[in-house]
KOLGUPA-499039 format. One record per residue (C-alpha): x, y, z. Coordinates in steps of 0.2 Angstrom, whole numbers, padded with zeros to 4 digits, always signed. Example, Ala and Ser with C-alpha at 12.3 -4.5 7.8 and 13.67 -1.06 7.14 Angstrom:
+0062-0022+0039/+0068-0005+0036/
This chain:
+0043+0289-0076/+0030+0279-0085/+0047+0265-0088/+0052+0267-0069/+0038+0264-0063/+0033+0249-0073/+0052+0243-0067/+0049+0248-0050/+0032+0235-0049/+0044+0221-0061/+0052+0221-0049/+0043+0219-0034/+0033+0203-0044/+0051+0196-0044/+0055+0198-0028/+0037+0192-0023/+0038+0176-0032/+0055+0173-0024/+0045+0174-0008/+0033+0164-0015/+0046+0148-0018/+0055+0153-0002/+0038+0149+0006/+0034+0134-0005/+0049+0127+0000/+0047+0129+0020/+0029+0122+0020/+0037+0106+0016/+0051+0106+0033/+0042+0107+0049/+0052+0110+0064/+0048+0112+0082/+0046+0126+0090/+0059+0125+0102/+0073+0137+0102/+0087+0130+0094/+0100+0137+0104/+0093+0131+0120/+0088+0117+0119/+0082+0101+0109/+0074+0104+0092/+0069+0091+0079/+0066+0095+0059/+0055+0082+0049/+0059+0085+0030/+0045+0084+0020/+0032+0089+0034/+0019+0085+0022/+0021+0071+0007/+0015+0057-0002/+0015+0041+0009/+0028+0031-0002/+0040+0048+0001/+0054+0046+0014/+0055+0060+0028/+0072+0064+0035/+0073+0067+0052/+0085+0077+0062/+0087+0080+0082/+0098+0092+0086/+0104+0102+0104/+0105+0088+0114/+0119+0082+0127/+0133+0073+0117/+0132+0055+0117/+0112+0058+0125/+0099+0041+0125/+0081+0047+0118/+0068+0037+0114/+0058+0044+0098/+0039+0039+0097/+0027+0043+0083/+0009+0041+0084/-0006+0044+0073/-0024+0040+0075/-0036+0033+0061/-0052+0026+0061/-0055+0027+0081/-0042+0019+0083/-0023+0025+0090/-0006+0016+0083/+0011+0020+0091/+0030+0014+0087/+0044+0018+0098/+0065+0018+0095/+0078+0024+0104/+0094+0033+0099/+0109+0038+0106/+0116+0056+0100/+0132+0057+0093/+0147+0068+0098/+0139+0084+0095/+0122+0080+0103/+0113+0075+0086/+0103+0062+0076/+0096+0057+0058/+0088+0043+0056/+0097+0041+0040/+0114+0036+0048/+0109+0032+0066/+0104+0014+0073/+0090+0011+0084/+0098+0002+0098/+0080-0003+0107/+0062-0001+0101/+0048-0007+0087/+0063-0009+0076/+0083-0010+0077/+0097-0006+0066/+0096+0009+0055/+0079+0009+0047/+0075+0029+0039/+0056+0026+0038/+0054+0013+0053/+0044+0024+0064/+0030+0022+0049/+0032+0002+0044/+0033-0001+0064/+0018+0006+0071/+0008-0005+0082/-0011-0003+0086/-0012+0004+0106/-0032+0002+0106/-0039-0014+0101/-0038-0028+0112/-0025-0039+0097/-0011-0032+0089/-0019-0040+0071/-0028-0022+0071/-0024-0015+0055/-0017+0003+0049/-0029+0007+0036/-0032+0023+0028/-0052+0024+0022/-0054+0044+0021/-0039+0046+0007/-0046+0062+0001/-0038+0068+0019/-0021+0068+0024/-0013+0056+0039/-0007+0066+0054/+0007+0058+0063/+0016+0065+0081/+0033+0065+0083/+0042+0068+0099/+0056+0066+0108/+0058+0060+0126/+0072+0059+0137/+0083+0042+0143/+0075+0025+0134/+0059+0026+0136/+0051+0008+0126/+0044-0002+0137/+0034+0013+0150/+0022+0022+0149/+0026+0041+0142/+0020+0052+0157/+0032+0067+0156/+0032+0079+0143/+0044+0076+0128/+0060+0085+0127/+0053+0092+0108/+0038+0087+0095/+0036+0092+0078/+0019+0085+0066/+0018+0078+0049/+0005+0074+0038/+0005+0061+0024/-0004+0061+0009/-0013+0045-0004/-0022+0058-0014/-0009+0070-0022/-0016+0089-0023/-0026+0090-0040/-0029+0072-0038/-0048+0069-0041/-0061+0058-0035/-0076+0053-0043/-0087+0042-0031/-0098+0030-0041/-0115+0028-0038/-0125+0015-0053/-0124+0001-0055/-0103-0002-0051/-0098+0003-0036/-0082+0011-0028/-0071+0024-0034/-0063+0035-0047/-0046+0046-0047/-0040+0055-0063/-0022+0063-0061/-0019+0081-0060/-0017+0087-0075/-0026+0085-0095/-0029+0070-0102/-0034+0053-0109/-0023+0048-0096/-0016+0028-0095/-0030+0018-0085/-0028+0006-0074/-0039-0006-0061/-0036-0011-0046/-0043-0023-0035/-0039-0031-0016/-0044-0048-0009/-0060-0056-0003/-0061-0049+0015/-0062-0032+0011/-0076-0024+0003/-0066-0008-0005/-0047-0001+0000/-0044+0016-0011/-0025+0017-0004/-0017+0010-0017/-0026+0017-0030/-0026+0035-0026/-0007+0033-0024/-0008+0026-0044/-0020+0043-0050/-0005+0050-0038/+0010+0045-0051/-0004+0049-0066/-0015+0033-0068/-0031+0036-0070/-0036+0023-0057/-0054+0013-0053/-0053+0005-0039/-0066-0008-0038/-0076-0016-0027/-0085-0030-0028/-0090-0040-0014/-0098-0035+0004/-0106-0019-0004/-0124-0014-0009/-0130-0025-0023/-0115-0034-0022/-0111-0054-0017/-0103-0058+0000/-0096-0076-0002/-0081-0074-0010/-0085-0090-0024/-0100-0080-0027/-0089-0065-0035/-0097-0059-0053/-0083-0063-0065/-0092-0053-0078/-0098-0038-0066/-0078-0033-0064/-0077-0036-0082/-0090-0024-0085/-0084-0012-0075/-0070-0012-0083/-0075-0010-0102/-0086+0006-0095/-0070+0012-0088/-0060+0014-0101/-0074+0019-0111/-0072+0038-0101/-0066+0053-0111/-0051+0054-0100/-0045+0038-0103/-0032+0034-0116/-0036+0017-0123/-0021+0012-0129/-0014+0011-0113/-0022-0001-0099/-0018-0012-0086/-0024-0020-0073/-0019-0022-0053/-0023-0034-0041/-0017-0039-0023/-0026-0058-0016/-0040-0063-0025/-0042-0045-0034/-0022-0053-0041/-0033-0067-0049/-0047-0055-0055/-0033-0046-0065/-0026-0060-0072/-0044-0064-0078/-0048-0049-0085/-0032-0050-0096/-0034-0068-0101/-0050-0062-0112/-0048-0044-0114/-0033-0041-0126/-0032-0021-0126/-0024-0024-0106/-0005-0022-0109/-0001-0026-0092/-0005-0034-0075/+0001-0032-0056/-0002-0050-0047/+0002-0047-0029/+0001-0063-0020/-0014-0069-0031/-0019-0088-0034/-0017-0090-0053/-0027-0107-0057/-0044-0114-0057/-0049-0132-0058/-0058-0134-0073/-0048-0129-0092/-0055-0115-0101/-0064-0108-0086/-0062-0092-0076/-0074-0094-0063/-0077-0108-0056/-0093-0102-0047/-0089-0116-0033/-0079-0119-0019/-0082-0136-0019/-0065-0140-0028/-0056-0133-0013/-0051-0144+0000/-0057-0136+0019/-0049-0151+0027/-0030-0141+0024/-0038-0126+0032/-0029-0128+0049/-0026-0115+0066/-0010-0110+0076/-0005-0098+0088/-0007-0085+0077/-0023-0087+0066/-0027-0098+0051/-0020-0103+0036/-0027-0105+0020/-0011-0112+0010/-0016-0131+0007/-0035-0126+0002/-0030-0125-0018/-0020-0141-0021/-0031-0149-0035/-0027-0163-0049/-0029-0155-0062/-0024-0137-0060/-0027-0123-0073/-0016-0107-0077/-0026-0092-0079/-0019-0089-0098/-0017-0068-0094/-0004-0069-0108/-0012-0077-0123/-0015-0057-0128/+0001-0053-0125/+0000-0044-0111/+0015-0042-0098/+0014-0051-0083/+0022-0045-0063/+0021-0057-0051/+0025-0051-0034/+0027-0065-0020/+0030-0066-0003/+0037-0082+0003/+0029-0081+0019/+0014-0079+0014/-0001-0090+0024/-0014-0086+0010/-0008-0092-0005/+0005-0105-0007/+0019-0097-0015/+0024-0114-0027/+0008-0109-0038/+0019-0093-0043/+0029-0104-0050/+0019-0117-0056/+0010-0102-0065/+0029-0097-0075/+0031-0117-0078/+0012-0118-0086/+0018-0102-0099/+0020-0109-0114/+0038-0105-0121/+0033-0090-0134/+0026-0082-0119/+0036-0085-0105/+0049-0067-0108/+0033-0058-0103/+0032-0064-0085/+0042-0055-0071/+0041-0064-0055/+0049-0055-0040/+0053-0064-0025/+0053-0059-0005/+0059-0070+0006/+0050-0065+0024/+0037-0056+0017/+0017-0060+0022/+0002-0061+0010/-0001-0041+0011/+0014-0032+0000/+0006-0016+0001/+0015+0001-0005/+0029+0007+0006/+0031+0010+0025/+0013+0005+0028/+0013-0006+0044/+0014-0024+0046/+0003-0036+0053/+0005-0056+0053/-0013-0060+0055/-0027-0049+0054/-0046-0050+0062/-0058-0051+0050/-0074-0056+0063/-0085-0071+0064/-0097-0058+0050/-0082-0058+0037/-0074-0074+0038/-0089-0082+0036/-0089-0077+0019/-0073-0086+0013/-0082-0100+0006/-0069-0114+0011/-0067-0108+0030/-0076-0123+0043/-0088-0114+0056/-0076-0119+0068/-0062-0107+0063/-0074-0088+0061/-0071-0082+0079/-0053-0085+0075/-0039-0073+0067/-0033-0074+0048/-0013-0077+0043/-0004-0067+0032/+0013-0071+0038/+0028-0059+0034/+0041-0053+0048/+0040-0034+0049/+0058-0029+0043/+0059-0039+0030/+0042-0035+0024/+0046-0019+0024/+0060-0022+0013/+0051-0031+0003/+0037-0017+0001/+0048-0004-0002/+0058-0015-0017/+0042-0020-0024/+0034-0002-0025/+0048+0004-0036/+0045-0011-0048/+0027-0009-0049/+0030+0009-0054/+0043+0004-0064/+0035-0010-0073/+0020+0000-0076/+0032+0016-0083/+0037+0002-0096/+0021-0008-0101/+0008+0006-0098/+0012+0023-0097/+0026+0023-0111/+0022+0011-0124/+0016+0019-0141/-0001+0015-0152/
């Protein structure tokens, strides 16, 4: 009798486990409430996923060859962002974002993730407002709606045929965020599981105080990551060329001494001025095994000097304004540029280049590779993306050709003349080519870090 009861309990537990697994899968699929046999229905898979993960969108129950408009919208930082595309259903009344071509809207052609990378701001007077997730601990909640006919250029007043919601995450469940409250400013993201973990520092450019999106995503891929603020914060300088390299170096050295960091697996990732700082760190810290420089300047005007501590060598006369915004690509020209020797201790270097970058001229990446001593050249990989701009971020982030820093932040860029402080700052790039570059570059970054940080032996 006891054995019979035990068997029954075990069988019930197995059934509960199967049901739990089914429920786990179902939480990754979001289907509209419409009855699939009595009208259109939209299904998005996964309904909850990481921002660098593609989604599959299926619309069924339409009339054969019916024209519909699919709309995505999201609200972040009090601003509303939206994208639209127009599809024609197949003979079965079905649409799939991987096989159907958008014939009108924010993008055209077969672009599976176009609804995400083509988002633009509706609630700002300038289209240059960026979609930046400030609180990476919470999901981004997207509404996906299907409307009849081509409604690309009209105000949406009628009810959608079907709709659903999708959540996109920068921080994977289980990743921990630690806010820094002492001398160093920023946040640390620690992966799920037991350490020690490979360690990275992640830095953005001179117009922002702190962006945590990439650091949270890198932690979600298994790297303990320090998102460091080095400008525009409490106790930090405001002017770009007042940035304190010693502060950055000391923050990195403190970070890698933490118990959860594997000191044999270290790297640095940076965009714009953060890319420059990442190269500078590797030039003085031999324990750094790999550096990712995304459109960061690679030179200083003085040999054997990491930071010039002055913007006097930069030619303000070469800053110019266009209808789209201020372009600064030529300000770094100098008589004797000196490449930051991030290679000298054996670090591997990945350089991501947007060929339409309006802030750092692509020629400096060519100069950097050509200046590298022959014995280290094999340590440098340069990937160039025609049509991509300055801000090459993780995939499917919306693109803007210019940003609106505002007068207060624009004046902190030492070499921008006062007459341009109310203008936008050009970044460059074109929506589709920039989106494709972000997707490809992110995979190259992850593969590079896997090979040269995570998988290295002692």
